[in-house]
C-alpha positions as CSV (number, residue, x, y, z in Angstrom):
1,X,136.5,78.8,130.3
2,X,139.3,80.0,127.7
3,X,139.0,83.7,126.6
4,X,140.3,84.4,123.2
5,X,140.1,88.0,121.7
6,X,137.4,89.1,124.1
7,X,135.2,86.3,123.2
8,X,134.5,83.3,125.7
9,X,134.7,79.6,124.5
10,X,133.1,76.7,125.9
11,X,135.5,74.9,128.5
12,X,136.8,71.5,126.7
13,X,135.1,69.2,129.0
14,X,131.7,70.4,128.0
15,X,132.7,70.4,124.4
16,X,132.9,66.4,124.4
17,X,129.0,66.4,125.3
18,X,128.2,68.2,122.4
19,X,128.8,65.4,120.0
20,X,126.6,63.1,121.9
21,X,123.7,65.6,122.0
22,X,123.5,65.9,118.4
23,X,123.7,62.2,117.8
24,X,120.7,61.8,120.3
25,X,118.7,64.7,118.6
26,X,118.9,63.1,115.2
27,X,118.3,59.5,116.6
28,X,114.9,60.7,118.1
29,X,114.0,62.6,114.6
30,X,115.2,59.2,112.8
31,X,113.1,56.9,115.3
32,X,110.0,59.4,114.3
33,X,110.6,58.5,110.5
34,X,110.8,54.7,111.3
35,X,107.9,54.3,113.4
36,X,104.4,53.9,112.1
37,X,103.1,56.4,114.2
38,X,104.9,59.1,112.6
39,X,103.2,58.2,109.3
40,X,100.0,58.2,110.6
41,X,100.3,61.3,112.4
42,X,101.5,62.8,108.9
43,X,98.6,61.7,106.9
44,X,96.4,63.1,109.5
45,X,97.9,66.5,109.5
46,X,97.6,66.5,105.8
47,X,94.1,65.4,105.7
48,X,93.3,68.3,108.3
49,X,95.1,70.7,106.0
50,X,92.9,69.8,102.8
51,X,89.9,70.0,105.0
52,X,90.7,73.5,106.5
53,X,91.6,74.4,102.9
54,X,88.3,73.3,101.4
55,X,86.3,75.2,104.3
56,X,88.3,78.4,103.4
57,X,87.7,78.0,99.7
58,X,84.0,77.3,100.2
59,X,83.6,80.1,102.7
60,X,85.4,82.7,100.6
61,X,83.4,81.3,97.4
62,X,80.1,81.9,99.0
63,X,81.1,84.8,101.1
64,X,78.4,87.0,100.3
65,X,75.6,84.7,100.1
66,X,76.6,83.5,103.6
67,X,76.7,86.8,104.9
68,X,73.3,87.7,103.5
69,X,71.9,84.4,105.1
70,X,73.4,85.1,108.5
71,X,71.8,88.5,108.7
72,X,68.4,87.0,107.6
73,X,68.8,84.5,110.3
74,X,69.8,87.1,112.9
75,X,66.8,89.4,111.9
76,X,64.5,86.3,112.3
77,X,65.6,85.5,115.6
78,X,65.5,89.3,116.8
79,X,61.9,89.3,115.7
80,X,60.9,86.4,117.6
81,X,62.3,87.8,120.8
82,X,60.8,91.2,120.6
83,X,57.1,89.5,119.7
84,X,57.5,86.6,121.9
């Protein structure tokens, strides 16, 4: 290890592996892009995002009506359990 101005630097023997590690990482990322599994996964993630967005928009648009329906449903079940 070499010390320069109070900072430690990496030893030159470990420095030679740094380029190989980066090449391997970029190779894995590139392989993900070339494989069809990566494309299919991306399509499913986009579809999932669209579905979640649709549900959020629907619940936001019908929020008050949904809350009223939920309260009515809860009241119905509470009355059933007390009279039963």
